[in-house]
N, C-alpha and C positions, 0 to 999 in steps of 0.2 A: 650399506651399497659399495662405497669407496674401503671400504675397511676385506670385505669379501673379496672385491678385485686385485686389493693388498694383498694378500693371501695367495690368492691363486698365483697371483706374477711369482709370489718371491718361487711357489710349490714346482714355479714351473721354471726359472731358474738353478734349484736347486734338482732340477730332471734331467737342464743342458751338463750337465758335469758329468756325466758319463757315469756317472754312481744309479743304484737303479734307484729312484722310493714307494714305500706303501702307502698306500691312505685305505681307508677305514670309513666310506661312503654314507653318512644315517636318513634316513627319509626319515622327518617328524611325522607326517600326516600318518604316514603308513606301519610307524616303528622296525621298518626294516632295514637290515642292514646289508650293504654288499665292497665286496675286500679288491677292489681292485690295485697297478704301478699304476694309472694315469688314468688323467681326469682334464675334460674339456668344459669348463665350462663360460658360454658365451655371456655377454654382459648386460639381459636380458635375469640371472639367474637363472639358466636355466641347465642344472647340468648332467652332462653323455659321460657316459662308460658300459667297458663291457668287466664284468662280473667275475668273475675269476674263479668263485664254486660252480657254477654252470657251467661257464660262457654269455650268459645273456646278453644281447644293446636292452642295459634300462638305462633312460631318463628320465628323471625326475624336478620335477620343478622348482621345488628351493628344497636344499642336501646343508648339512653342514659333513665338511672335509676336513677330517684329522688325516693327522702325518703321523703312521706308527711305526713299527720294529718290522724287522726281519723273519724274529722269531712269531709273532703276534700274527703278523700275515697268513704265514702259515701251518700257524695254530686253526687258523680261523678256516681256511681257504680247506681244508681238516677237518672240521665239522661242518658233514655234509649235513 
């Protein structure tokens, strides 16, 4: 859990630097992946985001958050 918090804190610091950060958020239970520029993860591990492909608000109990490139983000967003 401490590692997840450290990763989230590092990603939050990067997002404050003024440039956009792109994320792939995977739900290991359903196997679905979501793409976003903003991830909110609370202390209990719940992750909230808005999926760039659908515009839907998504809440995931356990997730894997990975920072990706702008090109990967744009390609995934276009692949509806």
